[in-house]
N, C-alpha and C positions, 0 to 999 in steps of 0.2 A: 512573543513573536509568533506563536500558534495561531492566535486570534487574529493577527495582522495578516498573516500569509493565508488563513483560511477565508477571510474576508476580502481580499484584493487578489492576490497572486493566483490561487487556485481557481476562483471563478473566472478569472481572465483566460487562463489556460484551458478551461473547460469550453469557454465560448469560441476561442479560436479553434478548438478541435472540432467542435460541433457545426459551426457555421463558416468558418473560412479555411478549411483544409480539404477543399474538393479535389486536390491533385492527388490524394491519397486514396487507395482502394478502400472500399467500405469495410472489409474485415480488419484491416491493418488500423483504421480510424476508430473502429469499436475497441480494439485492443488498447490502443493509447487512452480513450475515454475511460475504459474499465481500469486501467493501470493507474490514471489520475485519481479516480474516486477511491481506489483502494489505498492510495497514499494519503489521501485526505482523511479517510476513516482511520488509519493507523496513525497518523499524526494527532488526531483527537484522542485517540485511545490511550497512546503512550504518553502524551504530554499533559493531558488534562484528568482522564478517569483513572489511570493506573500509575503513573509517575515512577517508574523504577529507578533505583539507584544501586548500582553495581559496587560490590565491595570487594575490591582487590588488596592483596593478592588471594583472597579467598574466594571460593566458589559460591557466593551468596549474593542475594539480592534483597534490598530493602525496598518496601513499597509504601509510598506516602499519599497515593490518590484516593477519591471516594470510594472507588470500589474495594480497596483494601481495608478501609475503615469500617465497612459494613459487618465484618466479623466472619467472614465466609472461611471455610477451611482452607489451608494451605494447598492441598492437593487441587482444588477447584481454582484457586487463584493462579497455580502454575499451569493448568490446563487452559485457562483463558489467555495467559500470556503466551503459550506455544501456539495456540489456536490462531491469534491475531498474527503472529510472526509468519505462519505457514499461509494464511489468508493473503498476505502480501506477495507471495511467491507466484501464486497461480496466475494471476494476469499477466505478470512479467514473462512468465514461461509461455503462455498462450501467444503474447506478442512476439517473442523470439521465434516460437516455431511457425507462426504465420509469415513472418519475414523471411525466414530461411525457405519456406515453402514458395513464396512469390519469387525469390531469386532463382531457386532451383528450377522452377517452371520456366523463367525467362531464358536461362543459359541452355535448357534442355539436357542436363547432365544425366547420365546413365549409372 
């Protein structure tokens, strides 16, 4: 499903955001493009390269992707896992703040 969405759905969304979304302001459109690119990277990382499996009810993760098979230390794998999760938050936060700023500017809130 990752390869299907990465080759059809995500490029279509990027095309629409870049070429067909002239009604949006430039900063909001950049935020949506950045968010879509981060979703694509996150999907490739977690579905293909890392492939984590959570072991419930224990607080454990089993990793089956190519990155995990390289024999890297567990600390580095955990750092990469957390880094890519946090990397997904930044564009979404930027987009929310820019949208809030555009609404606050229009209403003239004090």
